[in-house]
PDB file of N, CA, C and O in Angstrom:
ATOM      1  N   MET A   1     130.958  55.307  73.655  1.00  0.00           N
ATOM      2  CA  MET A   1     130.795  55.835  72.261  1.00  0.00           C
ATOM      3  C   MET A   1     131.112  57.259  72.113  1.00  0.00           C
ATOM      4  O   MET A   1     130.836  58.038  73.026  1.00  0.00           O
ATOM      5  N   ARG A   2     131.610  57.614  71.146  1.00  0.00           N
ATOM      6  CA  ARG A   2     132.003  58.973  70.809  1.00  0.00           C
ATOM      7  C   ARG A   2     130.707  59.603  70.375  1.00  0.00           C
ATOM      8  O   ARG A   2     129.898  59.009  69.662  1.00  0.00           O
ATOM      9  N   ALA A   3     130.505  61.063  70.916  1.00  0.00           N
ATOM     10  CA  ALA A   3     129.451  61.696  70.319  1.00  0.00           C
ATOM     11  C   ALA A   3     129.550  62.052  68.991  1.00  0.00           C
ATOM     12  O   ALA A   3     130.657  62.434  68.610  1.00  0.00           O
ATOM     13  N   PRO A   4     128.392  62.002  67.986  1.00  0.00           N
ATOM     14  CA  PRO A   4     128.771  61.885  66.654  1.00  0.00           C
ATOM     15  C   PRO A   4     128.869  63.385  66.282  1.00  0.00           C
ATOM     16  O   PRO A   4     129.230  63.610  65.127  1.00  0.00           O
ATOM     17  N   PHE A   5     128.639  64.308  66.975  1.00  0.00           N
ATOM     18  CA  PHE A   5     128.544  65.794  66.487  1.00  0.00           C
ATOM     19  C   PHE A   5     129.595  66.625  67.118  1.00  0.00           C
ATOM     20  O   PHE A   5     129.746  67.829  66.911  1.00  0.00           O
ATOM     21  N   LYS A   6     130.382  65.809  67.985  1.00  0.00           N
ATOM     22  CA  LYS A   6     131.521  66.700  68.831  1.00  0.00           C
ATOM     23  C   LYS A   6     132.792  66.624  67.917  1.00  0.00           C
ATOM     24  O   LYS A   6     133.230  65.556  67.488  1.00  0.00           O
ATOM     25  N   ILE A   7     133.468  68.117  67.600  1.00  0.00           N
ATOM     26  CA  ILE A   7     134.328  68.196  66.954  1.00  0.00           C
ATOM     27  C   ILE A   7     135.735  68.476  67.750  1.00  0.00           C
ATOM     28  O   ILE A   7     135.708  69.327  68.639  1.00  0.00           O
ATOM     29  N   ASP A   8     136.666  67.958  67.536  1.00  0.00           N
ATOM     30  CA  ASP A   8     137.829  68.097  68.343  1.00  0.00           C
ATOM     31  C   ASP A   8     139.253  68.275  67.282  1.00  0.00           C
ATOM     32  O   ASP A   8     140.378  68.128  67.760  1.00  0.00           O
ATOM     33  N   HIS A   9     139.115  68.499  66.286  1.00  0.00           N
ATOM     34  CA  HIS A   9     139.963  68.661  65.418  1.00  0.00           C
ATOM     35  C   HIS A   9     139.850  69.588  64.291  1.00  0.00           C
ATOM     36  O   HIS A   9     138.649  69.747  64.070  1.00  0.00           O
ATOM     37  N   PRO A  10     140.673  70.373  63.360  1.00  0.00           N
ATOM     38  CA  PRO A  10     140.218  71.023  62.302  1.00  0.00           C
ATOM     39  C   PRO A  10     139.084  70.544  61.458  1.00  0.00           C
ATOM     40  O   PRO A  10     139.112  69.338  61.215  1.00  0.00           O
ATOM     41  N   THR A  11     138.200  71.154  61.014  1.00  0.00           N
ATOM     42  CA  THR A  11     137.030  70.398  60.364  1.00  0.00           C
ATOM     43  C   THR A  11     136.380  71.589  59.211  1.00  0.00           C
ATOM     44  O   THR A  11     136.269  72.799  59.409  1.00  0.00           O
ATOM     45  N   CYS A  12     136.079  70.968  58.213  1.00  0.00           N
ATOM     46  CA  CYS A  12     135.183  71.891  57.233  1.00  0.00           C
ATOM     47  C   CYS A  12     133.770  71.390  56.904  1.00  0.00           C
ATOM     48  O   CYS A  12     133.531  70.308  56.369  1.00  0.00           O
ATOM     49  N   ILE A  13     132.920  72.242  57.260  1.00  0.00           N
ATOM     50  CA  ILE A  13     131.499  71.648  57.432  1.00  0.00           C
ATOM     51  C   ILE A  13     130.888  72.230  55.907  1.00  0.00           C
ATOM     52  O   ILE A  13     130.988  73.394  55.520  1.00  0.00           O
ATOM     53  N   SER A  14     130.300  71.212  55.235  1.00  0.00           N
ATOM     54  CA  SER A  14     129.578  71.916  53.928  1.00  0.00           C
ATOM     55  C   SER A  14     128.241  72.054  54.202  1.00  0.00           C
ATOM     56  O   SER A  14     127.670  71.120  54.765  1.00  0.00           O
ATOM     57  N   PHE A  15     127.562  73.173  53.869  1.00  0.00           N
ATOM     58  CA  PHE A  15     126.379  73.406  54.249  1.00  0.00           C
ATOM     59  C   PHE A  15     125.524  73.714  52.869  1.00  0.00           C
ATOM     60  O   PHE A  15     125.485  74.837  52.365  1.00  0.00           O
ATOM     61  N   SER A  16     124.917  72.679  52.386  1.00  0.00           N
ATOM     62  CA  SER A  16     124.179  72.569  51.104  1.00  0.00           C
ATOM     63  C   SER A  16     122.835  73.758  51.140  1.00  0.00           C
ATOM     64  O   SER A  16     122.168  73.898  50.114  1.00  0.00           O
ATOM     65  N   ALA A  17     122.561  74.452  52.196  1.00  0.00           N
ATOM     66  CA  ALA A  17     121.450  75.303  52.064  1.00  0.00           C
ATOM     67  C   ALA A  17     120.182  74.493  52.075  1.00  0.00           C
ATOM     68  O   ALA A  17     119.171  75.057  51.658  1.00  0.00           O
ATOM     69  N   GLY A  18     120.075  72.974  52.587  1.00  0.00           N
ATOM     70  CA  GLY A  18     119.189  72.228  52.635  1.00  0.00           C
ATOM     71  C   GLY A  18     118.714  71.946  54.216  1.00  0.00           C
ATOM     72  O   GLY A  18     119.523  72.171  55.116  1.00  0.00           O
ATOM     73  N   ARG A  19     117.592  71.526  54.470  1.00  0.00           N
ATOM     74  CA  ARG A  19     117.126  71.255  55.956  1.00  0.00           C
ATOM     75  C   ARG A  19     118.046  70.260  56.654  1.00  0.00           C
ATOM     76  O   ARG A  19     118.510  70.554  57.755  1.00  0.00           O
ATOM     77  N   THR A  20     118.316  69.173  56.109  1.00  0.00           N
ATOM     78  CA  THR A  20     119.156  68.202  56.767  1.00  0.00           C
ATOM     79  C   THR A  20     120.723  68.743  57.167  1.00  0.00           C
ATOM     80  O   THR A  20     121.296  68.513  58.232  1.00  0.00           O
ATOM     81  N   SER A  21     121.225  69.481  56.082  1.00  0.00           N
ATOM     82  CA  SER A  21     122.258  69.940  56.410  1.00  0.00           C
ATOM     83  C   SER A  21     122.416  71.287  57.330  1.00  0.00           C
ATOM     84  O   SER A  21     123.461  71.577  57.913  1.00  0.00           O
ATOM     85  N   ALA A  22     121.212  72.063  57.369  1.00  0.00           N
ATOM     86  CA  ALA A  22     121.059  72.980  58.448  1.00  0.00           C
ATOM     87  C   ALA A  22     121.012  72.212  60.005  1.00  0.00           C
ATOM     88  O   ALA A  22     121.422  72.648  61.081  1.00  0.00           O
ATOM     89  N   TYR A  23     120.370  70.940  59.693  1.00  0.00           N
ATOM     90  CA  TYR A  23     120.014  70.540  61.167  1.00  0.00           C
ATOM     91  C   TYR A  23     121.437  69.892  61.779  1.00  0.00           C
ATOM     92  O   TYR A  23     121.637  69.828  62.992  1.00  0.00           O
ATOM     93  N   MET A  24     122.440  69.397  60.733  1.00  0.00           N
ATOM     94  CA  MET A  24     123.512  68.805  61.220  1.00  0.00           C
ATOM     95  C   MET A  24     124.470  69.955  61.723  1.00  0.00           C
ATOM     96  O   MET A  24     125.291  69.754  62.618  1.00  0.00           O
ATOM     97  N   LEU A  25     124.310  71.216  61.070  1.00  0.00           N
ATOM     98  CA  LEU A  25     124.971  72.061  61.774  1.00  0.00           C
ATOM     99  C   LEU A  25     124.586  72.653  62.923  1.00  0.00           C
ATOM    100  O   LEU A  25     125.491  72.927  63.711  1.00  0.00           O
ATOM    101  N   TRP A  26     123.224  72.983  63.292  1.00  0.00           N
ATOM    102  CA  TRP A  26     122.760  72.989  64.409  1.00  0.00           C
ATOM    103  C   TRP A  26     123.223  72.190  65.369  1.00  0.00           C
ATOM    104  O   TRP A  26     123.693  72.741  66.365  1.00  0.00           O
ATOM    105  N   ARG A  27     123.205  70.898  65.310  1.00  0.00           N
ATOM    106  CA  ARG A  27     123.482  69.673  66.104  1.00  0.00           C
ATOM    107  C   ARG A  27     124.935  69.964  66.399  1.00  0.00           C
ATOM    108  O   ARG A  27     125.210  69.955  67.599  1.00  0.00           O
ATOM    109  N   VAL A  28     125.948  70.226  65.544  1.00  0.00           N
ATOM    110  CA  VAL A  28     127.408  70.646  65.882  1.00  0.00           C
ATOM    111  C   VAL A  28     127.451  71.748  66.656  1.00  0.00           C
ATOM    112  O   VAL A  28     128.302  71.851  67.540  1.00  0.00           O
ATOM    113  N   LEU A  29     126.582  72.658  66.429  1.00  0.00           N
ATOM    114  CA  LEU A  29     126.508  73.983  67.428  1.00  0.00           C
ATOM    115  C   LEU A  29     126.274  73.603  68.990  1.00  0.00           C
ATOM    116  O   LEU A  29     126.994  73.928  69.934  1.00  0.00           O
ATOM    117  N   GLN A  30     125.205  72.909  69.018  1.00  0.00           N
ATOM    118  CA  GLN A  30     124.884  72.348  70.003  1.00  0.00           C
ATOM    119  C   GLN A  30     125.727  71.635  71.082  1.00  0.00           C
ATOM    120  O   GLN A  30     125.831  71.971  72.262  1.00  0.00           O
ATOM    121  N   ALA A  31     126.362  70.492  70.401  1.00  0.00           N
ATOM    122  CA  ALA A  31     127.167  69.591  70.912  1.00  0.00           C
ATOM    123  C   ALA A  31     128.566  70.197  71.373  1.00  0.00           C
ATOM    124  O   ALA A  31     129.224  69.586  72.215  1.00  0.00           O
ATOM    125  N   ASN A  32     129.093  71.562  70.754  1.00  0.00           N
ATOM    126  CA  ASN A  32     130.112  72.248  70.915  1.00  0.00           C
ATOM    127  C   ASN A  32     130.003  73.308  71.531  1.00  0.00           C
ATOM    128  O   ASN A  32     131.032  73.982  71.510  1.00  0.00           O
ATOM    129  N   GLY A  33     128.985  73.824  72.192  1.00  0.00           N
ATOM    130  CA  GLY A  33     128.743  74.980  72.730  1.00  0.00           C
ATOM    131  C   GLY A  33     128.996  76.236  71.693  1.00  0.00           C
ATOM    132  O   GLY A  33     129.584  77.234  72.108  1.00  0.00           O
ATOM    133  N   GLY A  34     128.560  76.160  70.409  1.00  0.00           N
ATOM    134  CA  GLY A  34     129.083  77.083  69.390  1.00  0.00           C
ATOM    135  C   GLY A  34     130.005  76.243  68.165  1.00  0.00           C
ATOM    136  O   GLY A  34     130.166  75.040  67.960  1.00  0.00           O
ATOM    137  N   LEU A  35     130.462  77.338  67.544  1.00  0.00           N
ATOM    138  CA  LEU A  35     131.309  76.736  66.434  1.00  0.00           C
ATOM    139  C   LEU A  35     132.769  76.634  66.956  1.00  0.00           C
ATOM    140  O   LEU A  35     133.433  77.565  67.410  1.00  0.00           O
ATOM    141  N   PRO A  36     133.152  75.333  66.812  1.00  0.00           N
ATOM    142  CA  PRO A  36     134.541  75.210  67.508  1.00  0.00           C
ATOM    143  C   PRO A  36     135.623  75.946  66.560  1.00  0.00           C
ATOM    144  O   PRO A  36     135.509  76.192  65.360  1.00  0.00           O
ATOM    145  N   ALA A  37     136.720  76.235  67.435  1.00  0.00           N
ATOM    146  CA  ALA A  37     137.855  76.695  66.879  1.00  0.00           C
ATOM    147  C   ALA A  37     138.286  75.908  65.647  1.00  0.00           C
ATOM    148  O   ALA A  37     137.979  74.716  65.635  1.00  0.00           O
ATOM    149  N   ASP A  38     138.916  76.379  64.666  1.00  0.00           N
ATOM    150  CA  ASP A  38     139.475  75.670  63.491  1.00  0.00           C
ATOM    151  C   ASP A  38     138.424  74.987  62.839  1.00  0.00           C
ATOM    152  O   ASP A  38     138.648  73.856  62.405  1.00  0.00           O
ATOM    153  N   THR A  39     137.225  75.544  62.696  1.00  0.00           N
ATOM    154  CA  THR A  39     136.053  74.892  62.011  1.00  0.00           C
ATOM    155  C   THR A  39     135.682  75.893  60.993  1.00  0.00           C
ATOM    156  O   THR A  39     135.599  77.081  61.302  1.00  0.00           O
ATOM    157  N   LEU A  40     135.455  75.473  59.794  1.00  0.00           N
ATOM    158  CA  LEU A  40     135.029  76.434  58.817  1.00  0.00           C
ATOM    159  C   LEU A  40     133.622  76.125  58.370  1.00  0.00           C
ATOM    160  O   LEU A  40     133.533  74.926  58.106  1.00  0.00           O
ATOM    161  N   VAL A  41     132.618  76.705  58.211  1.00  0.00           N
ATOM    162  CA  VAL A  41     131.215  76.515  57.577  1.00  0.00           C
ATOM    163  C   VAL A  41     131.169  76.915  56.193  1.00  0.00           C
ATOM    164  O   VAL A  41     131.109  78.134  56.034  1.00  0.00           O
ATOM    165  N   CYS A  42     131.182  76.135  55.041  1.00  0.00           N
ATOM    166  CA  CYS A  42     131.336  76.616  53.655  1.00  0.00           C
ATOM    167  C   CYS A  42     129.792  76.170  52.946  1.00  0.00           C
ATOM    168  O   CYS A  42     129.019  75.244  53.190  1.00  0.00           O
ATOM    169  N   PHE A  43     129.761  77.215  52.035  1.00  0.00           N
ATOM    170  CA  PHE A  43     128.461  77.056  51.189  1.00  0.00           C
ATOM    171  C   PHE A  43     128.784  77.131  49.689  1.00  0.00           C
ATOM    172  O   PHE A  43     129.168  78.211  49.240  1.00  0.00           O
ATOM    173  N   ALA A  44     128.692  76.367  49.108  1.00  0.00           N
ATOM    174  CA  ALA A  44     129.199  76.408  47.496  1.00  0.00           C
ATOM    175  C   ALA A  44     127.805  76.687  46.696  1.00  0.00           C
ATOM    176  O   ALA A  44     126.857  75.930  46.489  1.00  0.00           O
ATOM    177  N   ASN A  45     128.022  78.055  46.319  1.00  0.00           N
ATOM    178  CA  ASN A  45     127.125  78.804  45.404  1.00  0.00           C
ATOM    179  C   ASN A  45     127.439  78.651  43.900  1.00  0.00           C
ATOM    180  O   ASN A  45     128.415  79.168  43.357  1.00  0.00           O
ATOM    181  N   SER A  46     126.452  77.841  43.245  1.00  0.00           N
ATOM    182  CA  SER A  46     126.823  77.588  41.964  1.00  0.00           C
ATOM    183  C   SER A  46     126.246  78.789  41.036  1.00  0.00           C
ATOM    184  O   SER A  46     126.446  78.797  39.821  1.00  0.00           O
ATOM    185  N   GLY A  47     125.512  79.803  41.709  1.00  0.00           N
ATOM    186  CA  GLY A  47     125.005  80.790  41.095  1.00  0.00           C
ATOM    187  C   GLY A  47     123.886  80.359  40.227  1.00  0.00           C
ATOM    188  O   GLY A  47     123.645  81.066  39.248  1.00  0.00           O
ATOM    189  N   LYS A  48     123.051  79.135  40.471  1.00  0.00           N
ATOM    190  CA  LYS A  48     122.168  78.394  39.783  1.00  0.00           C
ATOM    191  C   LYS A  48     120.958  78.353  40.755  1.00  0.00           C
ATOM    192  O   LYS A  48     119.784  78.219  40.412  1.00  0.00           O
ATOM    193  N   GLU A  49     121.433  78.490  42.040  1.00  0.00           N
ATOM    194  CA  GLU A  49     120.147  78.633  42.935  1.00  0.00           C
ATOM    195  C   GLU A  49     119.141  79.554  43.101  1.00  0.00           C
ATOM    196  O   GLU A  49     119.443  80.725  42.868  1.00  0.00           O
ATOM    197  N   ALA A  50     117.882  79.278  43.488  1.00  0.00           N
ATOM    198  CA  ALA A  50     117.022  80.158  43.658  1.00  0.00           C
ATOM    199  C   ALA A  50     117.055  80.886  44.989  1.00  0.00           C
ATOM    200  O   ALA A  50     117.559  80.378  45.991  1.00  0.00           O
ATOM    201  N   GLU A  51     116.506  82.083  44.969  1.00  0.00           N
ATOM    202  CA  GLU A  51     116.692  83.101  45.780  1.00  0.00           C
ATOM    203  C   GLU A  51     116.455  82.373  47.331  1.00  0.00           C
ATOM    204  O   GLU A  51     117.222  82.654  48.252  1.00  0.00           O
ATOM    205  N   ALA A  52     115.461  81.536  47.493  1.00  0.00           N
ATOM    206  CA  ALA A  52     115.003  80.829  48.768  1.00  0.00           C
ATOM    207  C   ALA A  52     116.152  80.238  49.465  1.00  0.00           C
ATOM    208  O   ALA A  52     116.490  80.496  50.621  1.00  0.00           O
ATOM    209  N   PRO A  53     116.698  79.456  48.689  1.00  0.00           N
ATOM    210  CA  PRO A  53     118.046  78.748  49.458  1.00  0.00           C
ATOM    211  C   PRO A  53     118.893  79.948  49.950  1.00  0.00           C
ATOM    212  O   PRO A  53     119.145  80.010  51.153  1.00  0.00           O
ATOM    213  N   LEU A  54     119.311  80.824  49.179  1.00  0.00           N
ATOM    214  CA  LEU A  54     120.453  81.864  49.589  1.00  0.00           C
ATOM    215  C   LEU A  54     119.954  82.536  50.823  1.00  0.00           C
ATOM    216  O   LEU A  54     120.704  82.881  51.737  1.00  0.00           O
ATOM    217  N   ARG A  55     118.662  82.711  50.818  1.00  0.00           N
ATOM    218  CA  ARG A  55     118.091  83.452  51.775  1.00  0.00           C
ATOM    219  C   ARG A  55     118.264  82.569  53.070  1.00  0.00           C
ATOM    220  O   ARG A  55     118.736  82.961  54.137  1.00  0.00           O
ATOM    221  N   PHE A  56     117.815  81.359  52.792  1.00  0.00           N
ATOM    222  CA  PHE A  56     118.154  80.422  54.022  1.00  0.00           C
ATOM    223  C   PHE A  56     119.584  80.416  54.897  1.00  0.00           C
ATOM    224  O   PHE A  56     119.820  80.472  56.104  1.00  0.00           O
ATOM    225  N   VAL A  57     120.459  80.315  53.649  1.00  0.00           N
ATOM    226  CA  VAL A  57     121.883  80.399  54.383  1.00  0.00           C
ATOM    227  C   VAL A  57     122.078  81.663  55.078  1.00  0.00           C
ATOM    228  O   VAL A  57     122.684  81.572  56.146  1.00  0.00           O
ATOM    229  N   ARG A  58     121.721  82.756  54.733  1.00  0.00           N
ATOM    230  CA  ARG A  58     122.037  83.992  55.308  1.00  0.00           C
ATOM    231  C   ARG A  58     121.264  83.937  56.868  1.00  0.00           C
ATOM    232  O   ARG A  58     121.772  84.320  57.922  1.00  0.00           O
ATOM    233  N   GLU A  59     120.184  83.472  56.724  1.00  0.00           N
ATOM    234  CA  GLU A  59     119.219  83.759  57.978  1.00  0.00           C
ATOM    235  C   GLU A  59     119.969  82.747  58.936  1.00  0.00           C
ATOM    236  O   GLU A  59     120.292  83.169  60.046  1.00  0.00           O
ATOM    237  N   CYS A  60     120.286  81.363  58.567  1.00  0.00           N
ATOM    238  CA  CYS A  60     120.937  80.408  59.532  1.00  0.00           C
ATOM    239  C   CYS A  60     122.129  80.944  60.034  1.00  0.00           C
ATOM    240  O   CYS A  60     122.468  80.689  61.189  1.00  0.00           O
ATOM    241  N   ALA A  61     123.057  81.924  59.033  1.00  0.00           N
ATOM    242  CA  ALA A  61     124.190  82.362  59.684  1.00  0.00           C
ATOM    243  C   ALA A  61     123.869  83.629  60.684  1.00  0.00           C
ATOM    244  O   ALA A  61     124.632  83.979  61.584  1.00  0.00           O
ATOM    245  N   GLU A  62     122.781  84.172  60.419  1.00  0.00           N
ATOM    246  CA  GLU A  62     122.709  85.408  61.280  1.00  0.00           C
ATOM    247  C   GLU A  62     121.915  84.908  62.599  1.00  0.00           C
ATOM    248  O   GLU A  62     122.314  85.281  63.702  1.00  0.00           O
ATOM    249  N   ARG A  63     120.880  84.130  62.489  1.00  0.00           N
ATOM    250  CA  ARG A  63     120.407  83.512  63.691  1.00  0.00           C
ATOM    251  C   ARG A  63     121.364  82.712  64.697  1.00  0.00           C
ATOM    252  O   ARG A  63     121.401  82.967  65.901  1.00  0.00           O
ATOM    253  N   TRP A  64     122.101  81.763  64.107  1.00  0.00           N
ATOM    254  CA  TRP A  64     123.042  81.070  64.839  1.00  0.00           C
ATOM    255  C   TRP A  64     124.475  81.679  65.326  1.00  0.00           C
ATOM    256  O   TRP A  64     125.215  81.146  66.153  1.00  0.00           O
ATOM    257  N   GLN A  65     124.728  82.990  64.593  1.00  0.00           N
ATOM    258  CA  GLN A  65     125.876  83.602  64.676  1.00  0.00           C
ATOM    259  C   GLN A  65     127.193  82.940  64.215  1.00  0.00           C
ATOM    260  O   GLN A  65     128.280  83.071  64.777  1.00  0.00           O
ATOM    261  N   VAL A  66     126.940  82.222  63.129  1.00  0.00           N
ATOM    262  CA  VAL A  66     127.742  81.539  62.465  1.00  0.00           C
ATOM    263  C   VAL A  66     128.363  82.142  61.286  1.00  0.00           C
ATOM    264  O   VAL A  66     127.528  82.578  60.495  1.00  0.00           O
ATOM    265  N   PRO A  67     129.635  82.302  60.920  1.00  0.00           N
ATOM    266  CA  PRO A  67     130.272  82.850  59.798  1.00  0.00           C
ATOM    267  C   PRO A  67     130.230  81.567  58.695  1.00  0.00           C
ATOM    268  O   PRO A  67     130.712  80.439  58.793  1.00  0.00           O
ATOM    269  N   VAL A  68     129.490  82.171  57.659  1.00  0.00           N
ATOM    270  CA  VAL A  68     129.470  81.047  56.671  1.00  0.00           C
ATOM    271  C   VAL A  68     130.129  81.514  55.300  1.00  0.00           C
ATOM    272  O   VAL A  68     129.761  82.541  54.730  1.00  0.00           O
ATOM    273  N   HIS A  69     131.102  80.707  54.828  1.00  0.00           N
ATOM    274  CA  HIS A  69     132.208  81.256  53.729  1.00  0.00           C
ATOM    275  C   HIS A  69     131.347  80.678  52.416  1.00  0.00           C
ATOM    276  O   HIS A  69     130.971  79.533  52.165  1.00  0.00           O
ATOM    277  N   TRP A  70     131.215  81.711  51.809  1.00  0.00           N
ATOM    278  CA  TRP A  70     130.393  81.156  50.584  1.00  0.00           C
ATOM    279  C   TRP A  70     131.363  81.226  49.309  1.00  0.00           C
ATOM    280  O   TRP A  70     132.050  82.186  48.961  1.00  0.00           O
ATOM    281  N   LEU A  71     131.232  79.772  48.604  1.00  0.00           N
ATOM    282  CA  LEU A  71     132.357  79.688  47.461  1.00  0.00           C
ATOM    283  C   LEU A  71     131.747  79.654  46.360  1.00  0.00           C
ATOM    284  O   LEU A  71     130.730  78.987  46.170  1.00  0.00           O
ATOM    285  N   GLU A  72     132.407  80.500  45.367  1.00  0.00           N
ATOM    286  CA  GLU A  72     131.658  81.000  44.206  1.00  0.00           C
ATOM    287  C   GLU A  72     132.248  80.548  42.862  1.00  0.00           C
ATOM    288  O   GLU A  72     131.718  80.897  41.807  1.00  0.00           O
TER     289      GLU A  72
END
């Protein structure tokens, strides 16, 4: 059986700023020993989010040393 969080091709991960989305990203990082090459993490900022989710995205990016591309 293939490891569900192992990435072996170019990928874009959509990070919604929710807990399950953060958990998925964390599992990807664990399974691959960090962010794989050719993998982008994107957060779609609609401009209507409260400050807490925006802070959460920044904190995850800093803590896990993952570049998160903000789409606005």
